[in-house]
TORLOMI-610874 format. One line per 8 residues: number of its first residue (from 0); their letters; for each residue x, y, z of N, C-alpha, C. Coordinates in Angstrom, 1 decimal. Atoms other than C-alpha are relative to their C-alpha. Layout:
# residues N
NUM> A> X:Y:Z:X:Y:Z:X:Y:Z; ... $
This chain:
# residues 59
0> MTARITVV> -0.7:1.3:-0.4:13.4:12.2:-0.9:-0.9:-1.1:-0.4; 0.7:1.2:0.5:12.4:8.8:-2.4:0.4:-1.1:0.9; -0.3:1.3:-0.7:12.1:5.6:-0.4:-0.3:-1.0:-0.9; 0.1:1.0:0.8:12.4:2.3:-2.0:-0.5:-1.1:0.9; 0.4:1.1:-0.9:10.2:-0.6:-0.5:-0.5:-1.1:-0.9; 0.6:1.2:0.8:9.1:-4.0:-1.8:-1.3:-0.5:0.6; 1.2:0.4:-0.5:5.5:-4.9:-1.3:-0.3:-1.4:-0.7; 0.2:1.4:0.3:4.7:-8.7:-1.6:-1.4:-0.3:0.2 $
8> ATAGTVSP> 1.5:0.6:-0.1:1.1:-10.0:-2.3:0.1:-1.4:-0.3; 0.1:1.6:0.4:0.9:-13.8:-2.0:-1.0:-0.6:1.1; 0.8:0.7:-0.8:-1.3:-16.4:-0.4:0.6:-0.2:1.4; -0.5:0.1:-1.4:-0.9:-16.8:3.4:0.5:1.2:0.7; -0.3:-1.2:-0.8:-0.6:-13.2:4.4:-0.8:0.2:1.2; 0.7:-0.3:-1.1:-1.7:-11.9:7.6:-0.3:1.6:0.3; 0.2:-1.5:-0.4:-3.1:-8.6:9.2:-0.2:0.9:-1.2; 0.5:-0.9:0.9:-5.0:-6.9:6.4:-0.1:1.3:0.5 $
16> GRPAARHS> 0.3:-1.3:-0.3:-5.1:-3.2:6.6:0.3:1.2:-0.9; -0.2:-1.1:0.9:-4.8:0.2:5.3:1.0:1.1:0.7; -1.1:-0.9:-0.5:-1.5:2.0:6.3:-0.3:1.4:-0.3; 0.2:-1.6:0.2:-1.8:5.8:6.8:1.1:0.6:0.8; -1.0:-0.7:-0.5:0.7:8.2:7.5:-0.4:0.9:1.2; 0.4:-0.7:-1.2:0.7:9.8:11.0:-0.2:1.6:-0.2; -0.1:-1.5:0.1:1.5:13.3:9.9:-1.0:0.5:-0.9; 0.9:-0.4:1.0:-0.8:13.6:6.9:-1.4:-0.7:0.1 $
24> GKCLDALN> 1.1:0.8:-0.2:-3.5:11.0:7.7:-0.4:-0.5:-1.4; 0.3:0.5:1.2:-3.4:9.9:4.0:0.6:-1.4:0.0; -0.4:1.4:0.0:-3.1:6.3:3.0:1.0:-0.4:-1.1; -0.9:0.5:0.8:-0.6:4.3:1.2:-0.9:-0.6:-1.3; 0.9:0.0:1.2:-2.0:4.1:-2.5:0.9:-0.5:-1.1; -0.6:0.3:1.3:-1.0:2.3:-5.6:-0.4:0.9:-1.0; 0.2:-1.1:0.9:-0.8:5.1:-8.1:-0.8:-0.5:-1.2; 1.0:0.3:1.2:-3.7:4.9:-10.7:-0.6:-1.3:0.2 $
32> AATADGVK> 0.7:1.4:-0.3:-4.9:1.6:-9.0:0.8:-1.0:-0.9; -0.8:1.0:0.8:-2.1:-0.1:-11.0:0.3:-1.3:0.8; -0.3:1.3:-0.7:-1.3:-3.8:-10.2:1.2:-0.6:-0.6; -1.1:0.6:0.5:1.8:-4.3:-12.2:1.2:0.2:1.0; -1.2:0.0:-0.8:5.2:-5.1:-10.7:0.7:1.3:-0.2; -0.6:-1.1:0.2:7.2:-2.0:-10.0:-1.0:1.3:0.1; 1.0:-1.0:-0.1:4.0:0.3:-9.5:0.6:1.1:1.0; -0.4:-1.0:-1.0:4.7:3.6:-7.9:-1.0:0.0:1.3 $
40> LVQWTCTG> 0.7:-0.1:-1.1:3.3:4.1:-4.3:0.0:1.4:0.6; 0.1:-1.4:-0.4:2.1:7.4:-3.1:-1.0:0.1:1.2; 1.0:-0.4:-1.1:0.1:9.1:-0.1:-1.1:0.5:-0.7; 1.2:-0.5:0.7:-3.5:9.7:-1.2:-1.1:0.1:1.1; 1.0:-0.1:-1.1:-6.6:10.7:0.6:-0.7:-1.5:0.0; 0.6:1.3:-0.3:-8.1:7.5:2.1:-1.4:-0.1:-0.7; 1.4:0.3:0.6:-11.0:6.2:0.0:-0.5:-1.3:0.2; 0.5:1.3:-0.1:-11.1:2.6:0.8:0.0:-1.1:-1.1 $
48> GTNQQWQR> -0.3:0.7:1.2:-10.3:1.3:-2.6:0.9:-1.2:0.2; -0.9:1.2:0.0:-8.7:-2.0:-3.3:1.6:0.5:-0.2; -1.4:-0.7:0.2:-5.5:0.1:-4.3:0.6:0.4:1.3; -0.6:-0.5:-1.3:-5.2:1.1:-0.6:-0.1:-1.1:1.0; 0.1:1.1:-1.0:-5.7:-2.3:1.0:1.3:-0.8:-0.2; -1.3:0.7:0.0:-2.6:-4.1:2.0:0.0:-1.2:1.0; -0.3:1.1:-0.8:-1.4:-7.2:3.7:1.4:-0.1:0.2; -1.2:0.2:-0.3:1.6:-7.9:5.7:0.3:-1.6:0.1 $
56> KNV> -0.4:1.4:0.1:3.5:-11.1:5.2:1.1:-0.2:0.9; -1.1:0.3:-0.8:5.7:-12.6:8.1:1.0:-0.9:-1.0; -1.0:0.7:0.7:8.9:-13.8:6.4:1.2:-0.4:0.9 $
């Protein structure tokens, strides 16, 4: 099963964090530390890398 989400990184974001799945304990990760639009997101062992640091924006 594939889910589609949109992640927006802009100035004025709030609540920095490292989302992790409850069932696996793995973190939301930008595959291969990619930064381009449309990058695939995966669950990966938490490393604390910048590709696992996210911010939530109130819209």
